[in-house]
Every structure is written in C-alpha cells, then in structure tokens.
C-alpha positions in Angstrom: 176.5 81.8 76.8 175.9 79.9 73.6 175.3 76.7 75.5 172.9 78.4 77.8 171.0 80.0 74.9 170.8 76.6 73.2 169.4 75.1 76.4 166.8 77.9 76.7 165.7 77.4 73.0 165.3 73.7 73.7 163.0 74.4 76.6 161.0 76.9 74.5 160.6 74.3 71.8 159.4 71.7 74.3 156.9 74.1 75.7 155.9 75.3 72.2 154.8 71.7 71.5 152.2 72.1 74.3 149.6 73.7 72.0 145.8 73.4 71.8 146.1 71.4 68.6 148.2 68.8 70.5 145.5 68.4 73.2 146.5 71.2 75.5 143.9 73.6 76.7 144.2 77.3 76.2 144.9 77.9 79.9 147.6 75.3 79.9 149.2 76.7 76.8 149.2 80.2 78.1 150.6 78.9 81.4 153.4 77.4 79.4 154.1 80.8 77.9 154.4 82.2 81.4 156.8 79.4 82.2 159.0 80.5 79.2 159.1 84.0 80.6 160.2 82.7 83.9 163.0 80.7 82.2 163.9 83.7 80.2 164.4 85.8 83.3 166.6 83.2 84.8 168.7 83.1 81.7 169.0 86.9 81.6 170.0 87.0 85.2 172.8 84.4 84.5 174.4 86.8 82.0 176.7 89.7 82.9 175.9 93.2 81.8 178.6 93.0 79.2 177.2 89.8 77.7 173.7 91.4 77.5 175.1 94.5 75.8 176.9 92.4 73.3 173.9 90.2 72.5 172.6 90.4 69.0 169.1 91.7 68.2 166.9 90.3 65.5 163.5 90.6 63.9 160.7 88.0 64.0 157.5 88.4 62.0 154.1 87.1 62.9 151.8 86.9 59.9 148.1 87.7 60.4 147.0 86.7 56.8 144.4 89.5 57.1 144.2 92.9 55.4 141.9 94.4 58.0 142.3 94.9 61.7 142.6 91.7 63.7 141.9 91.1 67.5 145.6 90.9 68.3 146.0 94.6 67.6 144.5 95.0 71.1 147.3 93.2 72.9 150.4 92.9 70.7 151.8 96.0 72.4 151.4 94.2 75.8 153.1 91.1 74.4 156.1 93.2 73.3 156.3 94.9 76.6 156.1 91.5 78.4 159.0 90.3 76.4 161.2 93.5 76.4 160.8 93.9 72.7 159.7 96.5 70.2 156.9 95.8 67.8 155.4 97.4 64.8 152.9 96.6 62.2 153.6 96.5 58.4 152.2 95.1 55.2 153.7 92.1 53.5 153.9 91.6 49.7 150.3 90.5 49.6 149.1 93.6 51.4 148.3 91.6 54.5 149.2 92.9 58.0 152.0 91.4 60.0 153.6 92.2 63.3 157.4 92.5 63.5 159.0 91.9 66.9 162.5 93.3 67.4 164.7 92.6 70.3 167.2 90.1 71.8 167.0 86.7 70.1 165.5 84.9 73.1 163.0 87.7 73.7 161.6 87.7 70.1 161.3 83.9 70.2 159.1 84.2 73.3 157.1 87.1 71.9 156.3 85.1 68.7 155.4 82.0 70.8 153.1 84.0 73.0 151.4 85.7 70.1 150.7 82.3 68.5 149.1 81.1 71.8 147.0 84.1 72.3 145.8 84.1 68.7 144.8 80.5 69.0 143.1 81.0 72.4 141.0 83.9 71.1 139.9 81.9 68.1 138.9 78.9 70.2 137.1 81.0 72.8 135.2 82.8 70.1 134.1 79.5 68.7 132.8 78.4 72.1 131.0 81.7 72.5 129.2 81.3 69.2 127.6 78.1 70.6 126.3 79.9 73.8 122.7 80.9 74.4 123.9 84.5 74.9 125.3 84.6 71.4 122.2 83.0 69.9 120.1 85.9 71.2 121.9 88.2 68.8 120.1 88.8 65.5 121.9 87.6 62.4 122.9 91.2 61.4 124.2 91.8 64.9 126.6 88.9 65.1 129.5 90.5 63.3 129.5 93.2 65.9 129.2 90.6 68.6 132.2 88.7 67.3 134.4 91.7 67.2 133.2 92.9 70.6 133.9 89.5 72.2 137.4 89.3 70.8 138.2 92.9 71.7 137.1 92.3 75.3 139.1 89.2 75.5 142.4 90.6 74.2 141.9 93.7 76.4 141.7 91.4 79.4 144.7 89.4 78.4 146.7 92.6 77.8 145.9 93.9 81.3 147.0 90.6 82.7 150.3 90.6 80.8 151.1 94.1 81.9 150.4 93.3 85.5 152.6 90.2 85.3 155.4 92.2 83.6 155.3 94.8 86.4 155.6 92.0 89.0 158.5 90.4 87.1 160.4 93.7 86.9 159.9 94.4 90.6 161.2 90.9 91.4 164.2 91.3 89.2 165.0 94.7 90.6 165.2 93.0 94.0 168.3 91.2 92.7 170.0 94.6 92.4 169.9 94.6 88.6 167.2 96.1 86.3 167.1 93.8 83.3 164.4 95.9 81.7 166.5 99.1 81.7 169.6 97.2 80.5 167.8 95.4 77.7 165.8 98.4 76.6 169.0 100.4 76.1 170.5 97.6 73.9 167.3 97.2 71.8 166.9 101.0 71.3 170.4 101.4 70.1 170.1 98.5 67.6 166.7 99.7 66.5 168.1 103.1 65.7 170.6 101.5 63.4 167.7 100.3 61.2 166.7 103.8 60.4 163.0 103.0 60.4 160.3 105.6 60.1 158.0 104.4 62.7 155.0 106.3 63.9 152.5 105.7 66.7 149.0 105.1 65.4 146.1 106.5 67.3 143.5 104.2 68.7 140.4 104.4 66.6 137.0 104.6 68.0 134.9 101.5 67.6 131.4 100.3 68.3 131.0 97.4 70.7 128.2 95.3 72.0 128.5 95.7 75.8 127.2 92.2 76.5 129.6 90.5 74.0 132.6 92.7 75.2 132.0 91.7 78.8 131.7 88.0 77.8 135.1 88.3 76.0 136.6 90.1 79.0 135.5 87.3 81.3 136.9 84.7 78.9 140.3 86.5 78.9 140.3 86.9 82.7 139.6 83.2 83.1 142.7 82.1 81.2 145.4 81.0 83.6 148.6 82.8 82.8 150.5 81.9 86.0 154.3 82.0 86.1 154.4 80.1 89.4 154.5 76.7 87.7 156.4 73.5 88.6 159.7 73.1 86.7 159.3 71.1 83.6 
C-alpha cells in the first residue's frame, strides 16, 4: 500500500508540473487534473475495504490571501465532492480566508491540486476577457461588477462539470461491485467527528450580476476541457 501511494504521489507531482506557468494551457492543466482523478480511482480500487478503512485522514489548506469573498467560493464544494473530501472555510492569523480540505491523504492532495488549477484558470480567463470588445463596452464604474459576474459564471460552469464527472465516476466504480464513495465517506465522517469541529452551513447570499458578463464566464468555463479519457502518461 505504501509503495502504491508513493507511486500515485509521483504521478500527481509529475502532472502538477504541467501548469499554465510552465507553458501548459488552462484546458491542458485541467485535463491533467482529471487524469489524476482517474489514477486515484485506480489506486482506490486496488485497495481492500480494510485498507481503506485503516487509511489516515489529514487536512490540507488552500490560502486565498483575500479577506473578502473570492470566485472559488462558487466551486470549492464541487471540488471537495469530486475528490471525496470535506471542505470548510476559515480565517488564518492574518484574517484572510482559506479553504481546508479534509479526507484521505491522496484525496486531499488531488483536491488542493485541482483548486490551484481552477484558481489559475479563472484568473487567466478573466485577464483575456478584459481585453475583449465586449468588456470594453462596460463603463468604468461597471467593470467591477463585470469582473465578479464573469468569474462567478465561470466557476459555476466548472462546478457543474465537476459534479457531472463525479456522478459518472461513481456510476463506473459501482459497476465494479464496490461503492468507493460510500466506503470513503464513512471513513472521512468518522475521522472528522473526532476533530470536534463546530461547522455550520452558510447560506448562499444574493448577488447582483451582469447577465452578459456572467454568460461570457459561463461559456469560458464550459470551454475548458476537463476530460478524464486521456492517454496514459
């Protein structure tokens, strides 16, 4: 099990190197994330139920370096679901928001990786949108709303795609005669209970959006290729 986990981590690190900063496009980077999820499912299916139940859970933080709401709020729940994790938001010592993923070690690694990629993709696509003719038509005092509407639309689209992919993965795994989701969820919930956290579900707050900017962001998110059916690296 340890050798298999080390091998999985090596593959994750290799795919992590395929980022936008290293010359990879957003679509290629997100496709790499889907490949990690595929590898993760293979790894989980190679373990016995006993090995999964005895696996350690851990936390992994993703810092936003922001004190206000950030676009990732709209899809971090979908990321956690995609990776069979739990996630919550808390404040760090500087009063900045951060997301905390909790789950099996390999799952939180993938969740953090996927969050990095989506965060980078949203920033890059927003930068491109700001150079478009559609964006230039907004008045100066309207552009803050246009920015937030675009990113909201984009993460909304990505979240829907991740949930659809997760449902398809769970259905495929169930076809093997084992429900990894049910098994891992039980393990994570037991370990989460031991932390004695006082977590609460926050209500989605209403927000103003620019319909045109939201639709542009939604289209940008829909165009990102998150496709698990990749060739083996």
